[in-house]
C-alpha positions, 0 to 999 in steps of 0.5 A: 286141289282136285284140279291139280290131282287130275292134271298130275294123273293125266300127265303121268298116264300120258308119259307112261303111254309115251314110254311104250312107243317105239323108235319108228313111232311118232308123237306130238302134243297140242295143248288147248287150255284157253287157246290151242297151240302145237307145243311139239310137232311129230317126231320120234323124240318121245322120252324125257330129255337129259339136257336143259333143252325141251325136245321130247313129247314128255318134256312138253307134257311135263310143262302142261298147265290148266288155264282158262277155257277149253278150245277143243275144236282148234286143238283138232285143227292143229293136230289135223294140220300136223298129221297132214304134214307127215305123209306116211301112208302106212302109219295109223294117224291117231289123236288122243283127246283128253279133256276135263272141261267143255268146249267153250272156245274159240270166241269167233264161233257161236256153237263151240261144240258143233265146231269141234264135231265139224273139225272131227269130221274133217279129220275123219275125211282124211282117215284120222282116228280121234280117241276121246277121254272125258276126265271128271263128272258128267256136269264138268264134261260133255260126254255126248260131244266127245262120243260124237267126235270119236264116232265120226272117226270110227274110234272110241270114247272113254270116261274116267271119273278120276286119274286112276283109270287113265293108265288102263284106258291108254293101254286099251287105246294102244291095243286098238291102234295096233289092230289097225292095218293099211292099204296103199298103192300107185296109179300109173298109165301103162303106155307099153301095155305090159302090166309092169311099171317102166319108169321110162315108158309109164308115168304116174296119174294124179287126181284119180279117185280111188274108192275103198269098199268094206264088207260088200257095202255099195257105198264107199267106206273111204275115198282117196285121191292120187298124188302127183306121183300116183300114190294113194293110201288108206290107213287105220283099217279095222278087220274086214273084207275090202275092195278097191275101185277107181273113178276115171277123171272127166276127159281122161281116156283111161289107162 
């Protein structure tokens, strides 16, 4: 059937993409046919397993089935949570959202499409990218929603009438991801006032807001808050001129 051909083409293109990932990359899989589910967490196990146990992303891609409705919003929630749990500041944290249907779940939400867009905004606030792919005719998918989801995260939307275009789309996405860069650092209180970090005299500063500005704009492009060890990071940055400022927390005398 046409549905079977589309899912087979989607699996093939996804598995071809996974074969291009390196040992330092991580991949995972969230399904969202009828309800969202984290099928496989992030790991560097990309390629099909030789044994009977399913451990790789390709294994779980092979087992995907089309079924029922489409829970795009919760799929973004599950993927965001999994990315949150892997705090590699230098990694470009990216989702590829491929769908051949419209957002019509979860039942607890009235406006399913707006729910998906709102969850994309939450992912964007965390610095994550969502590339979206609409597979099928315009009447079968909501291209406007998929475009909005991609736009929220400064990523791209792609449309494929059938499965034959998917390999080239995945290739373009991989090229764009490789073009991103990152910026990170640590915020310490310099108690000995020598500009250098001394683990015995200086200590990290938590909950400081770091603002990232791009191309001379006066409004922050992204913001981050330092962790307990003073760490902050910005990932998924496109080419441009960037600058950083810090906002001193209320009641803090500075560093």
